[in-house]
C-alpha positions as CSV (number, residue, x, y, z in Angstrom):
1,M,2.6,61.6,27.2
2,A,2.6,65.0,24.8
3,S,5.4,66.5,23.3
4,L,6.8,69.4,24.9
5,S,6.3,71.6,22.1
6,T,2.2,70.7,22.0
7,K,2.1,71.2,25.7
8,I,3.7,74.9,25.3
9,K,0.9,75.5,22.4
10,A,-2.1,74.7,24.9
11,Y,0.0,76.6,27.7
12,L,0.3,79.7,25.5
13,D,-3.4,78.6,23.4
14,R,-2.3,79.8,20.5
15,E,0.5,78.5,17.6
16,V,4.0,79.1,18.2
17,D,7.0,79.8,16.1
18,F,9.5,77.2,17.5
19,L,12.3,78.5,15.2
20,K,11.7,81.6,16.7
21,D,9.5,82.6,19.5
22,V,10.4,79.3,21.5
23,L,13.5,77.4,20.9
24,L,13.8,73.8,21.7
25,Q,16.5,71.7,22.3
26,N,17.6,67.8,23.3
27,D,20.7,67.0,24.3
28,S,20.2,63.6,23.7
29,D,21.3,62.5,27.2
30,G,18.3,60.8,27.9
31,Q,16.5,64.0,29.8
32,G,14.5,64.8,26.4
33,D,13.3,68.1,25.0
34,Y,13.8,71.4,27.1
35,I,13.3,74.9,26.4
36,K,16.5,76.3,25.3
37,S,15.1,80.0,24.8
38,W,12.2,81.7,25.6
39,N,11.1,84.7,23.2
40,V,7.5,85.6,23.9
41,A,5.8,88.1,26.3
42,E,4.4,85.2,28.2
43,A,5.7,84.4,31.3
44,Q,8.0,80.9,30.5
45,P,6.3,78.5,32.2
46,T,7.7,75.8,34.7
47,E,8.0,72.1,34.0
48,A,5.0,72.1,36.9
49,Q,2.7,74.3,34.7
50,L,3.3,72.4,31.4
51,G,2.1,69.2,33.1
52,T,-1.2,70.9,33.9
53,F,-1.6,70.7,30.2
54,E,-0.6,67.0,29.8
55,S,-4.5,66.1,29.3
56,Q,-5.2,69.4,26.9
57,A,-2.1,68.6,25.0
58,N,-2.8,64.9,24.4
59,D,-6.5,65.6,23.0
60,M,-4.8,68.0,20.6
61,E,-2.3,65.3,19.2
62,A,-5.2,62.6,19.2
63,L,-7.2,65.3,17.3
64,N,-4.2,66.2,14.7
65,Q,-3.3,62.4,14.1
66,V,-7.2,61.9,13.3
67,Y,-6.9,64.7,10.8
68,S,-3.4,63.7,9.4
69,N,-5.3,59.8,8.9
70,R,-8.0,61.3,7.1
71,K,-6.0,63.2,5.0
72,S,-3.9,60.7,3.9
73,E,-7.4,59.2,2.7
74,Y,-9.2,61.5,1.4
75,P,-9.7,62.3,-2.4
76,S,-7.0,64.3,-4.2
77,V,-7.8,67.9,-5.0
78,Q,-7.8,67.1,-8.5
79,D,-11.0,64.3,-8.0
80,L,-12.7,67.0,-5.9
81,V,-12.3,69.5,-9.0
82,V,-13.8,66.9,-11.5
83,A,-16.0,65.8,-8.7
84,L,-18.1,69.4,-9.0
85,Y,-18.4,68.9,-12.9
86,D,-19.7,65.6,-12.9
87,T,-22.9,64.6,-9.9
88,D,-22.0,60.9,-10.2
89,D,-18.6,61.6,-9.1
90,K,-19.7,64.3,-6.3
91,A,-22.0,61.6,-4.8
92,A,-19.4,59.1,-4.8
93,I,-16.3,61.4,-3.4
94,D,-19.0,62.5,-0.4
95,S,-19.3,58.8,0.4
96,K,-15.7,58.2,0.7
97,R,-15.7,61.0,2.7
98,A,-18.0,60.2,5.1
99,E,-16.7,56.5,5.0
100,I,-13.0,58.3,5.8
101,K,-14.8,60.2,9.1
102,L,-16.2,57.0,10.6
103,K,-13.0,55.3,10.3
104,Y,-11.2,58.1,11.7
105,P,-13.6,59.5,14.3
106,K,-12.7,62.8,16.4
107,P,-11.4,62.0,19.6
108,G,-14.7,62.1,22.2
109,A,-17.0,61.9,19.1
């Protein structure tokens, strides 16, 4: 099940500042997150409207997880800079990145 914040991003079809534009709250009462304050021009969606974005939001979260997994295993920026000056290192870096992309494919790919 996708998070409320991801469903809101899908609904608005853009990034959202959750410290200013849309404030979410969880009262730890077992009811989960809810919209406390809606400060954007678009109409605030109902729970039913947000529910229609569940599949899209799940896909967004799955893709973000792939990117996070890849990022944690990709070579460091320092390794990449060194590889720019050494063709042998560049080939090794390219190979490592290709392995990681195979290990963590994009959903639906």
